C-alpha positions in Angstrom: -65.6 41.2 27.9 -63.2 38.3 27.2 -63.9 35.5 24.8 -63.6 31.9 25.8 -61.9 30.4 22.8 -62.0 26.9 24.3 -65.8 26.8 24.6 -67.4 23.4 24.1 -64.3 21.4 25.1 -64.7 18.7 27.7 -63.0 19.0 31.1 -60.9 15.9 30.3 -59.7 17.4 27.0 -58.8 20.7 28.7 -57.0 19.0 31.6 -54.9 16.9 29.2 -54.0 20.1 27.2 -53.1 21.8 30.5 -50.8 19.0 31.5 -49.0 19.2 28.2 -48.7 23.0 28.4 -47.4 22.8 32.0 -44.8 20.2 30.9 -43.7 22.5 28.1 -43.4 25.4 30.5 -41.4 23.4 33.0 -39.0 22.2 30.3 -39.0 25.6 28.6 -39.6 23.8 25.4 -42.7 24.7 23.4 -42.5 23.8 19.8 -44.2 25.3 16.8 -43.1 24.1 13.4 -42.6 26.6 10.6 -40.6 26.6 7.4 -39.8 28.2 4.2 -38.2 26.2 1.5 -35.3 24.1 3.0 -35.2 26.1 6.2 -37.3 24.9 9.1 -37.7 26.6 12.5 -39.3 25.3 15.6 -40.0 27.7 18.6 -42.6 29.4 20.6 -42.3 32.3 22.9 -42.9 31.7 26.6 -45.4 34.6 26.6 -47.7 32.7 24.3 -47.2 29.5 26.4 -48.3 31.4 29.5 -51.3 32.8 27.6 -52.2 29.2 26.6 -52.0 28.0 30.2 -54.1 31.0 31.3 -56.7 30.3 28.7 -56.9 26.7 29.8 -57.3 27.6 33.4 -60.0 30.1 32.5 -62.0 27.5 30.6 -61.6 25.0 33.4 -62.8 27.5 36.0 -66.0 27.9 34.0 -66.6 24.1 34.0 -65.6 23.5 37.6 -65.1 26.7 39.7 -64.7 24.7 43.0 -61.7 22.8 41.7 -60.1 25.6 39.6 -60.0 28.6 41.8 -59.4 32.1 40.4 -55.6 32.5 40.6 -55.8 36.2 39.6 -57.4 37.2 42.8 -55.0 38.4 45.5 -56.3 37.9 49.1 -56.2 40.8 51.5 -53.5 40.1 54.1 -53.6 43.4 55.9 -56.0 46.3 56.3 -55.4 49.8 57.4 -57.8 52.2 59.1 -58.3 55.6 57.6 -60.0 58.4 59.6 -61.3 61.4 57.8 -62.5 64.6 59.5 
């Protein structure tokens, strides 16, 4: 069972966060600030950005399943007939 970490957020808040995450993804620039002493670093892996977008879509699907369809479902495009004797 997966946990909805974005429970309680409004649809408007989630849509705004999704827009920011998608812009970061398109520009391939997602920043997280960190530092030690005089050395500062700003970066985020694209994998965590993809998880952020996935989490936002998941939360939005719970609020409005008609608008935010499940993108993980792959439609069947072809069927085969199997006969067993």
